[in-house]
All heavy atoms as a GROMACS GRO file, in nm:
protein
  450
    1MET      N    1   6.265  -4.645  -4.428
    1MET     CA    2   6.359  -4.627  -4.320
    1MET      C    3   6.319  -4.721  -4.206
    1MET      O    4   6.202  -4.736  -4.174
    1MET     CB    5   6.353  -4.480  -4.277
    1MET     CG    6   6.397  -4.452  -4.135
    1MET     SD    7   6.399  -4.276  -4.092
    1MET     CE    8   6.225  -4.238  -4.089
    2THR      N    9   6.419  -4.785  -4.149
    2THR     CA   10   6.395  -4.872  -4.034
    2THR      C   11   6.455  -4.808  -3.910
    2THR      O   12   6.570  -4.765  -3.911
    2THR     CB   13   6.458  -5.010  -4.055
    2THR    OG1   14   6.401  -5.069  -4.172
    2THR    CG2   15   6.432  -5.101  -3.936
    3LEU      N   16   6.374  -4.802  -3.805
    3LEU     CA   17   6.419  -4.747  -3.678
    3LEU      C   18   6.423  -4.859  -3.574
    3LEU      O   19   6.333  -4.942  -3.570
    3LEU     CB   20   6.323  -4.638  -3.630
    3LEU     CG   21   6.303  -4.518  -3.722
    3LEU    CD1   22   6.191  -4.430  -3.669
    3LEU    CD2   23   6.431  -4.440  -3.732
    4GLN      N   24   6.525  -4.858  -3.492
    4GLN     CA   25   6.535  -4.949  -3.378
    4GLN      C   26   6.532  -4.861  -3.253
    4GLN      O   27   6.623  -4.780  -3.234
    4GLN     CB   28   6.667  -5.028  -3.383
    4GLN     CG   29   6.681  -5.116  -3.503
    4GLN     CD   30   6.604  -5.247  -3.491
    4GLN    OE1   31   6.572  -5.290  -3.381
    4GLN    NE2   32   6.574  -5.308  -3.604
    5LEU      N   33   6.428  -4.875  -3.173
    5LEU     CA   34   6.411  -4.788  -3.057
    5LEU      C   35   6.397  -4.871  -2.931
    5LEU      O   36   6.336  -4.978  -2.932
    5LEU     CB   37   6.285  -4.703  -3.076
    5LEU     CG   38   6.280  -4.620  -3.206
    5LEU    CD1   39   6.140  -4.566  -3.227
    5LEU    CD2   40   6.380  -4.508  -3.200
    6THR      N   41   6.451  -4.819  -2.822
    6THR     CA   42   6.435  -4.882  -2.692
    6THR      C   43   6.325  -4.810  -2.617
    6THR      O   44   6.327  -4.688  -2.602
    6THR     CB   45   6.566  -4.874  -2.611
    6THR    OG1   46   6.668  -4.941  -2.684
    6THR    CG2   47   6.550  -4.941  -2.475
    7VAL      N   48   6.226  -4.887  -2.571
    7VAL     CA   49   6.110  -4.832  -2.500
    7VAL      C   50   6.101  -4.900  -2.363
    7VAL      O   51   6.041  -5.006  -2.348
    7VAL     CB   52   5.981  -4.855  -2.580
    7VAL    CG1   53   5.860  -4.796  -2.509
    7VAL    CG2   54   5.994  -4.797  -2.720
    8PRO      N   55   6.162  -4.837  -2.260
    8PRO     CA   56   6.170  -4.901  -2.127
    8PRO      C   57   6.035  -4.929  -2.063
    8PRO      O   58   6.024  -5.022  -1.983
    8PRO     CB   59   6.248  -4.798  -2.044
    8PRO     CG   60   6.316  -4.710  -2.142
    8PRO     CD   61   6.232  -4.711  -2.266
    9ASN      N   62   5.933  -4.852  -2.093
    9ASN     CA   63   5.802  -4.870  -2.029
    9ASN      C   64   5.721  -4.985  -2.086
    9ASN      O   65   5.616  -5.019  -2.033
    9ASN     CB   66   5.719  -4.742  -2.039
    9ASN     CG   67   5.775  -4.631  -1.952
    9ASN    OD1   68   5.865  -4.652  -1.872
    9ASN    ND2   69   5.723  -4.511  -1.970
   10MET      N   70   5.766  -5.046  -2.196
   10MET     CA   71   5.692  -5.157  -2.256
   10MET      C   72   5.713  -5.283  -2.171
   10MET      O   73   5.825  -5.329  -2.153
   10MET     CB   74   5.741  -5.182  -2.399
   10MET     CG   75   5.670  -5.298  -2.465
   10MET     SD   76   5.709  -5.317  -2.641
   10MET     CE   77   5.886  -5.303  -2.647
   11ALA      N   78   5.604  -5.336  -2.114
   11ALA     CA   79   5.617  -5.447  -2.020
   11ALA      C   80   5.542  -5.574  -2.061
   11ALA      O   81   5.568  -5.679  -2.006
   11ALA     CB   82   5.569  -5.402  -1.883
   12CYS      N   83   5.449  -5.562  -2.156
   12CYS     CA   84   5.369  -5.680  -2.188
   12CYS      C   85   5.316  -5.670  -2.331
   12CYS      O   86   5.339  -5.572  -2.400
   12CYS     CB   87   5.252  -5.690  -2.090
   12CYS     SG   88   5.139  -5.550  -2.102
   13SER      N   89   5.243  -5.774  -2.371
   13SER     CA   90   5.192  -5.776  -2.508
   13SER      C   91   5.086  -5.668  -2.532
   13SER      O   92   5.071  -5.619  -2.644
   13SER     CB   93   5.135  -5.913  -2.542
   13SER     OG   94   5.026  -5.944  -2.458
   14VAL      N   95   5.014  -5.629  -2.426
   14VAL     CA   96   4.917  -5.521  -2.440
   14VAL      C   97   4.990  -5.391  -2.473
   14VAL      O   98   4.946  -5.313  -2.558
   14VAL     CB   99   4.830  -5.506  -2.313
   14VAL    CG1  100   4.740  -5.384  -2.322
   14VAL    CG2  101   4.748  -5.632  -2.291
   15CYS      N  102   5.103  -5.369  -2.405
   15CYS     CA  103   5.185  -5.251  -2.435
   15CYS      C  104   5.230  -5.255  -2.582
   15CYS      O  105   5.225  -5.154  -2.652
   15CYS     CB  106   5.308  -5.247  -2.346
   15CYS     SG  107   5.275  -5.238  -2.170
   16ALA      N  108   5.274  -5.370  -2.627
   16ALA     CA  109   5.322  -5.384  -2.765
   16ALA      C  110   5.209  -5.353  -2.863
   16ALA      O  111   5.232  -5.287  -2.964
   16ALA     CB  112   5.375  -5.526  -2.786
   17ASN      N  113   5.088  -5.399  -2.833
   17ASN     CA  114   4.974  -5.370  -2.920
   17ASN      C  115   4.943  -5.222  -2.922
   17ASN      O  116   4.912  -5.165  -3.027
   17ASN     CB  117   4.852  -5.449  -2.875
   17ASN     CG  118   4.864  -5.596  -2.908
   17ASN    OD1  119   4.940  -5.636  -2.996
   17ASN    ND2  120   4.789  -5.679  -2.836
   18THR      N  121   4.950  -5.157  -2.805
   18THR     CA  122   4.923  -5.014  -2.796
   18THR      C  123   5.027  -4.936  -2.878
   18THR      O  124   4.993  -4.843  -2.951
   18THR     CB  125   4.926  -4.968  -2.649
   18THR    OG1  126   4.826  -5.040  -2.577
   18THR    CG2  127   4.901  -4.818  -2.637
   19ILE      N  128   5.152  -4.978  -2.866
   19ILE     CA  129   5.260  -4.913  -2.942
   19ILE      C  130   5.239  -4.931  -3.091
   19ILE      O  131   5.251  -4.836  -3.169
   19ILE     CB  132   5.396  -4.970  -2.896
   19ILE    CG1  133   5.429  -4.915  -2.758
   19ILE    CG2  134   5.506  -4.940  -2.997
   19ILE    CD1  135   5.545  -4.984  -2.689
   20THR      N  136   5.204  -5.051  -3.132
   20THR     CA  137   5.180  -5.077  -3.274
   20THR      C  138   5.068  -4.988  -3.327
   20THR      O  139   5.081  -4.926  -3.434
   20THR     CB  140   5.144  -5.226  -3.295
   20THR    OG1  141   5.256  -5.304  -3.252
   20THR    CG2  142   5.116  -5.255  -3.440
   21LYS      N  143   4.959  -4.979  -3.254
   21LYS     CA  144   4.846  -4.896  -3.298
   21LYS      C  145   4.885  -4.749  -3.304
   21LYS      O  146   4.847  -4.677  -3.396
   21LYS     CB  147   4.727  -4.916  -3.206
   21LYS     CG  148   4.662  -5.051  -3.224
   21LYS     CD  149   4.545  -5.070  -3.128
   21LYS     CE  150   4.485  -5.209  -3.142
   21LYS     NZ  151   4.379  -5.233  -3.044
   22ALA      N  152   4.961  -4.702  -3.205
   22ALA     CA  153   5.002  -4.560  -3.202
   22ALA      C  154   5.090  -4.528  -3.322
   22ALA      O  155   5.076  -4.422  -3.385
   22ALA     CB  156   5.076  -4.531  -3.072
   23LEU      N  157   5.180  -4.620  -3.357
   23LEU     CA  158   5.269  -4.594  -3.470
   23LEU      C  159   5.197  -4.606  -3.603
   23LEU      O  160   5.224  -4.531  -3.697
   23LEU     CB  161   5.389  -4.689  -3.464
   23LEU     CG  162   5.478  -4.670  -3.340
   23LEU    CD1  163   5.596  -4.765  -3.344
   23LEU    CD2  164   5.526  -4.526  -3.329
   24GLN      N  165   5.103  -4.698  -3.612
   24GLN     CA  166   5.028  -4.712  -3.736
   24GLN      C  167   4.927  -4.599  -3.754
   24GLN      O  168   4.879  -4.577  -3.865
   24GLN     CB  169   4.963  -4.849  -3.744
   24GLN     CG  170   5.070  -4.956  -3.767
   24GLN     CD  171   5.017  -5.097  -3.778
   24GLN    OE1  172   4.910  -5.127  -3.726
   24GLN    NE2  173   5.093  -5.183  -3.842
   25ALA      N  174   4.898  -4.524  -3.648
   25ALA     CA  175   4.816  -4.404  -3.661
   25ALA      C  176   4.895  -4.294  -3.731
   25ALA      O  177   4.839  -4.209  -3.800
   25ALA     CB  178   4.767  -4.357  -3.525
   26VAL      N  179   5.027  -4.296  -3.714
   26VAL     CA  180   5.115  -4.200  -3.781
   26VAL      C  181   5.141  -4.242  -3.925
   26VAL      O  182   5.139  -4.162  -4.017
   26VAL     CB  183   5.249  -4.186  -3.705
   26VAL    CG1  184   5.347  -4.097  -3.780
   26VAL    CG2  185   5.224  -4.134  -3.564
   27ASP      N  186   5.166  -4.372  -3.945
   27ASP     CA  187   5.194  -4.428  -4.078
   27ASP      C  188   5.118  -4.560  -4.089
   27ASP      O  189   5.162  -4.661  -4.034
   27ASP     CB  190   5.344  -4.448  -4.096
   27ASP     CG  191   5.379  -4.511  -4.231
   27ASP    OD1  192   5.287  -4.541  -4.312
   27ASP    OD2  193   5.500  -4.530  -4.256
   28ALA      N  194   5.006  -4.558  -4.158
   28ALA     CA  195   4.920  -4.677  -4.167
   28ALA      C  196   4.991  -4.796  -4.230
   28ALA      O  197   4.954  -4.910  -4.205
   28ALA     CB  198   4.794  -4.644  -4.246
   29ASN      N  199   5.095  -4.769  -4.308
   29ASN     CA  200   5.168  -4.877  -4.375
   29ASN      C  201   5.293  -4.920  -4.300
   29ASN      O  202   5.369  -5.003  -4.350
   29ASN     CB  203   5.207  -4.834  -4.517
   29ASN     CG  204   5.084  -4.810  -4.602
   29ASN    OD1  205   4.987  -4.886  -4.595
   29ASN    ND2  206   5.087  -4.704  -4.681
   30ALA      N  207   5.312  -4.868  -4.181
   30ALA     CA  208   5.430  -4.901  -4.103
   30ALA      C  209   5.428  -5.048  -4.062
   30ALA      O  210   5.324  -5.102  -4.029
   30ALA     CB  211   5.438  -4.814  -3.978
   31SER      N  212   5.547  -5.108  -4.066
   31SER     CA  213   5.565  -5.244  -4.015
   31SER      C  214   5.629  -5.231  -3.877
   31SER      O  215   5.738  -5.177  -3.865
   31SER     CB  216   5.654  -5.324  -4.109
   31SER     OG  217   5.681  -5.450  -4.052
   32VAL      N  218   5.559  -5.278  -3.774
   32VAL     CA  219   5.604  -5.259  -3.637
   32VAL      C  220   5.625  -5.394  -3.571
   32VAL      O  221   5.538  -5.481  -3.577
   32VAL     CB  222   5.500  -5.179  -3.555
   32VAL    CG1  223   5.548  -5.158  -3.412
   32VAL    CG2  224   5.468  -5.046  -3.622
   33GLN      N  225   5.742  -5.411  -3.509
   33GLN     CA  226   5.768  -5.528  -3.426
   33GLN      C  227   5.810  -5.477  -3.290
   33GLN      O  228   5.913  -5.410  -3.277
   33GLN     CB  229   5.877  -5.615  -3.488
   33GLN     CG  230   5.834  -5.677  -3.619
   33GLN     CD  231   5.939  -5.770  -3.676
   33GLN    OE1  232   6.053  -5.769  -3.635
   33GLN    NE2  233   5.898  -5.850  -3.772
   34ALA      N  234   5.729  -5.507  -3.189
   34ALA     CA  235   5.756  -5.463  -3.053
   34ALA      C  236   5.775  -5.585  -2.964
   34ALA      O  237   5.689  -5.672  -2.959
   34ALA     CB  238   5.642  -5.377  -3.002
   35ASP      N  239   5.891  -5.591  -2.896
   35ASP     CA  240   5.924  -5.706  -2.812
   35ASP      C  241   5.933  -5.662  -2.666
   35ASP      O  242   6.030  -5.596  -2.627
   35ASP     CB  243   6.056  -5.767  -2.858
   35ASP     CG  244   6.090  -5.894  -2.781
   35ASP    OD1  245   6.027  -5.922  -2.677
   35ASP    OD2  246   6.181  -5.965  -2.825
   36PRO      N  247   5.833  -5.696  -2.584
   36PRO     CA  248   5.835  -5.655  -2.442
   36PRO      C  249   5.953  -5.713  -2.365
   36PRO      O  250   5.998  -5.652  -2.268
   36PRO     CB  251   5.703  -5.710  -2.387
   36PRO     CG  252   5.618  -5.737  -2.505
   36PRO     CD  253   5.712  -5.768  -2.618
   37THR      N  254   6.005  -5.825  -2.407
   37THR     CA  255   6.117  -5.888  -2.336
   37THR      C  256   6.244  -5.806  -2.349
   37THR      O  257   6.314  -5.782  -2.250
   37THR     CB  258   6.141  -6.030  -2.390
   37THR    OG1  259   6.020  -6.104  -2.378
   37THR    CG2  260   6.250  -6.100  -2.311
   38THR      N  261   6.273  -5.761  -2.469
   38THR     CA  262   6.395  -5.684  -2.493
   38THR      C  263   6.372  -5.534  -2.486
   38THR      O  264   6.469  -5.457  -2.489
   38THR     CB  265   6.453  -5.717  -2.631
   38THR    OG1  266   6.357  -5.682  -2.731
   38THR    CG2  267   6.487  -5.865  -2.643
   39LYS      N  268   6.244  -5.493  -2.480
   39LYS     CA  269   6.207  -5.350  -2.479
   39LYS      C  270   6.241  -5.281  -2.611
   39LYS      O  271   6.252  -5.160  -2.616
   39LYS     CB  272   6.275  -5.274  -2.364
   39LYS     CG  273   6.268  -5.341  -2.229
   39LYS     CD  274   6.133  -5.333  -2.168
   39LYS     CE  275   6.136  -5.385  -2.024
   39LYS     NZ  276   6.004  -5.407  -1.972
   40LEU      N  277   6.258  -5.358  -2.718
   40LEU     CA  278   6.295  -5.301  -2.847
   40LEU      C  279   6.174  -5.292  -2.940
   40LEU      O  280   6.093  -5.385  -2.945
   40LEU     CB  281   6.403  -5.384  -2.914
   40LEU     CG  282   6.542  -5.380  -2.848
   40LEU    CD1  283   6.637  -5.476  -2.921
   40LEU    CD2  284   6.598  -5.239  -2.850
   41VAL      N  285   6.167  -5.180  -3.010
   41VAL     CA  286   6.064  -5.160  -3.112
   41VAL      C  287   6.136  -5.137  -3.244
   41VAL      O  288   6.220  -5.048  -3.255
   41VAL     CB  289   5.974  -5.040  -3.079
   41VAL    CG1  290   5.874  -5.015  -3.191
   41VAL    CG2  291   5.901  -5.063  -2.947
   42SER      N  292   6.103  -5.218  -3.342
   42SER     CA  293   6.158  -5.204  -3.477
   42SER      C  294   6.045  -5.154  -3.567
   42SER      O  295   5.938  -5.215  -3.573
   42SER     CB  296   6.211  -5.337  -3.527
   42SER     OG  297   6.257  -5.324  -3.659
   43VAL      N  298   6.069  -5.043  -3.633
   43VAL     CA  299   5.966  -4.980  -3.715
   43VAL      C  300   6.019  -4.957  -3.855
   43VAL      O  301   6.121  -4.891  -3.873
   43VAL     CB  302   5.923  -4.844  -3.658
   43VAL    CG1  303   5.804  -4.788  -3.735
   43VAL    CG2  304   5.892  -4.853  -3.511
   44GLU      N  305   5.952  -5.013  -3.956
   44GLU     CA  306   5.980  -4.984  -4.097
   44GLU      C  307   5.873  -4.885  -4.139
   44GLU      O  308   5.755  -4.919  -4.144
   44GLU     CB  309   5.973  -5.111  -4.180
   44GLU     CG  310   5.991  -5.090  -4.328
   44GLU     CD  311   6.134  -5.055  -4.366
   44GLU    OE1  312   6.225  -5.105  -4.302
   44GLU    OE2  313   6.152  -4.975  -4.460
   45THR      N  314   5.914  -4.760  -4.167
   45THR     CA  315   5.816  -4.655  -4.190
   45THR      C  316   5.868  -4.548  -4.284
   45THR      O  317   5.990  -4.534  -4.303
   45THR     CB  318   5.777  -4.589  -4.055
   45THR    OG1  319   5.678  -4.489  -4.080
   45THR    CG2  320   5.896  -4.525  -3.987
   46GLN      N  321   5.776  -4.473  -4.340
   46GLN     CA  322   5.810  -4.356  -4.421
   46GLN      C  323   5.799  -4.229  -4.338
   46GLN      O  324   5.838  -4.122  -4.383
   46GLN     CB  325   5.715  -4.348  -4.542
   46GLN     CG  326   5.726  -4.466  -4.636
   46GLN     CD  327   5.867  -4.483  -4.693
   46GLN    OE1  328   5.929  -4.389  -4.738
   46GLN    NE2  329   5.918  -4.606  -4.687
   47ALA      N  330   5.746  -4.240  -4.216
   47ALA     CA  331   5.732  -4.124  -4.128
   47ALA      C  332   5.869  -4.088  -4.071
   47ALA      O  333   5.961  -4.170  -4.067
   47ALA     CB  334   5.636  -4.157  -4.014
   48SER      N  335   5.882  -3.963  -4.027
   48SER     CA  336   6.009  -3.917  -3.971
   48SER      C  337   6.033  -3.980  -3.834
   48SER      O  338   5.939  -4.019  -3.764
   48SER     CB  339   6.010  -3.766  -3.959
   48SER     OG  340   5.922  -3.725  -3.855
   49GLU      N  341   6.160  -3.988  -3.797
   49GLU     CA  342   6.196  -4.040  -3.665
   49GLU      C  343   6.132  -3.956  -3.556
   49GLU      O  344   6.085  -4.008  -3.455
   49GLU     CB  345   6.348  -4.043  -3.649
   49GLU     CG  346   6.394  -4.104  -3.519
   49GLU     CD  347   6.545  -4.122  -3.511
   49GLU    OE1  348   6.613  -4.107  -3.613
   49GLU    OE2  349   6.593  -4.152  -3.401
   50THR      N  350   6.127  -3.825  -3.577
   50THR     CA  351   6.067  -3.735  -3.479
   50THR      C  352   5.919  -3.767  -3.462
   50THR      O  353   5.869  -3.774  -3.348
   50THR     CB  354   6.084  -3.589  -3.523
   50THR    OG1  355   6.224  -3.561  -3.534
   50THR    CG2  356   6.020  -3.493  -3.423
   51ALA      N  357   5.848  -3.789  -3.570
   51ALA     CA  358   5.704  -3.820  -3.562
   51ALA      C  359   5.681  -3.952  -3.489
   51ALA      O  360   5.587  -3.964  -3.409
   51ALA     CB  361   5.644  -3.826  -3.702
   52ILE      N  362   5.768  -4.049  -3.513
   52ILE     CA  363   5.756  -4.179  -3.446
   52ILE      C  364   5.780  -4.164  -3.296
   52ILE      O  365   5.704  -4.215  -3.213
   52ILE     CB  366   5.856  -4.280  -3.508
   52ILE    CG1  367   5.818  -4.312  -3.653
   52ILE    CG2  368   5.862  -4.408  -3.424
   52ILE    CD1  369   5.682  -4.374  -3.672
   53LYS      N  370   5.884  -4.091  -3.260
   53LYS     CA  371   5.915  -4.072  -3.118
   53LYS      C  372   5.804  -3.993  -3.048
   53LYS      O  373   5.769  -4.023  -2.933
   53LYS     CB  374   6.049  -4.001  -3.103
   53LYS     CG  375   6.167  -4.092  -3.136
   53LYS     CD  376   6.300  -4.021  -3.117
   53LYS     CE  377   6.416  -4.115  -3.142
   53LYS     NZ  378   6.546  -4.048  -3.128
   54GLU      N  379   5.748  -3.893  -3.117
   54GLU     CA  380   5.639  -3.816  -3.057
   54GLU      C  381   5.515  -3.903  -3.037
   54GLU      O  382   5.446  -3.890  -2.936
   54GLU     CB  383   5.606  -3.695  -3.146
   54GLU     CG  384   5.712  -3.586  -3.138
   54GLU     CD  385   5.687  -3.470  -3.232
   54GLU    OE1  386   5.593  -3.478  -3.316
   54GLU    OE2  387   5.761  -3.373  -3.224
   55ALA      N  388   5.486  -3.991  -3.131
   55ALA     CA  389   5.370  -4.080  -3.118
   55ALA      C  390   5.388  -4.175  -3.001
   55ALA      O  391   5.293  -4.202  -2.926
   55ALA     CB  392   5.349  -4.158  -3.248
   56LEU      N  393   5.510  -4.226  -2.984
   56LEU     CA  394   5.538  -4.315  -2.871
   56LEU      C  395   5.521  -4.241  -2.739
   56LEU      O  396   5.461  -4.292  -2.644
   56LEU     CB  397   5.678  -4.373  -2.882
   56LEU     CG  398   5.697  -4.481  -2.988
   56LEU    CD1  399   5.844  -4.512  -3.007
   56LEU    CD2  400   5.620  -4.607  -2.950
   57ALA      N  401   5.573  -4.119  -2.731
   57ALA     CA  402   5.562  -4.041  -2.608
   57ALA      C  403   5.416  -4.009  -2.578
   57ALA      O  404   5.372  -4.019  -2.462
   57ALA     CB  405   5.644  -3.913  -2.621
   58ALA      N  406   5.340  -3.975  -2.681
   58ALA     CA  407   5.198  -3.942  -2.662
   58ALA      C  408   5.119  -4.064  -2.613
   58ALA      O  409   5.021  -4.049  -2.539
   58ALA     CB  410   5.139  -3.890  -2.792
   59ALA      N  411   5.164  -4.183  -2.651
   59ALA     CA  412   5.096  -4.306  -2.609
   59ALA      C  413   5.141  -4.351  -2.470
   59ALA      O  414   5.088  -4.449  -2.418
   59ALA     CB  415   5.121  -4.416  -2.712
   60GLY      N  416   5.238  -4.280  -2.413
   60GLY     CA  417   5.286  -4.315  -2.279
   60GLY      C  418   5.407  -4.405  -2.279
   60GLY      O  419   5.441  -4.464  -2.176
   61TYR      N  420   5.474  -4.416  -2.395
   61TYR     CA  421   5.591  -4.503  -2.408
   61TYR      C  422   5.708  -4.425  -2.468
   61TYR      O  423   5.748  -4.450  -2.582
   61TYR     CB  424   5.558  -4.625  -2.494
   61TYR     CG  425   5.449  -4.710  -2.435
   61TYR    CD1  426   5.317  -4.698  -2.479
   61TYR    CD2  427   5.476  -4.799  -2.333
   61TYR    CE1  428   5.216  -4.774  -2.423
   61TYR    CE2  429   5.377  -4.876  -2.276
   61TYR     CZ  430   5.248  -4.863  -2.322
   61TYR     OH  431   5.148  -4.940  -2.266
   62PRO      N  432   5.764  -4.333  -2.390
   62PRO     CA  433   5.876  -4.254  -2.444
   62PRO      C  434   5.998  -4.341  -2.474
   62PRO      O  435   6.021  -4.442  -2.408
   62PRO     CB  436   5.905  -4.153  -2.333
   62PRO     CG  437   5.850  -4.216  -2.209
   62PRO     CD  438   5.733  -4.301  -2.253
   63VAL      N  439   6.073  -4.297  -2.574
   63VAL     CA  440   6.194  -4.368  -2.615
   63VAL      C  441   6.306  -4.333  -2.519
   63VAL      O  442   6.319  -4.218  -2.476
   63VAL     CB  443   6.233  -4.328  -2.759
   63VAL    CG1  444   6.366  -4.388  -2.799
   63VAL    CG2  445   6.123  -4.369  -2.855
   64ALA      N  446   6.388  -4.430  -2.484
   64ALA     CA  447   6.503  -4.406  -2.393
   64ALA      C  448   6.613  -4.334  -2.468
   64ALA      O  449   6.631  -4.349  -2.585
   64ALA     CB  450   6.554  -4.538  -2.338
   0.00000   0.00000   0.00000
C-alpha cells in the first residue's frame, strides 16, 4: 500500500530523516520519500495507515 501524506511541520532534511526513521521503526521494509519543500511524505508499506499516522504524530510530525 502506498500512502501520500501531508506533514506541515516538516521543514528540512533533518526532519525528513527523522520521519523516515520513525516510519521504518514501524515497518523496517517501508520505502519512504519525504520532501520538505512540498511537505509530502510518500510511504510504500505493509503497515496500516493508522500505525503510520501514529508514528508520525509520536515523532512530532502529525499529518494534516
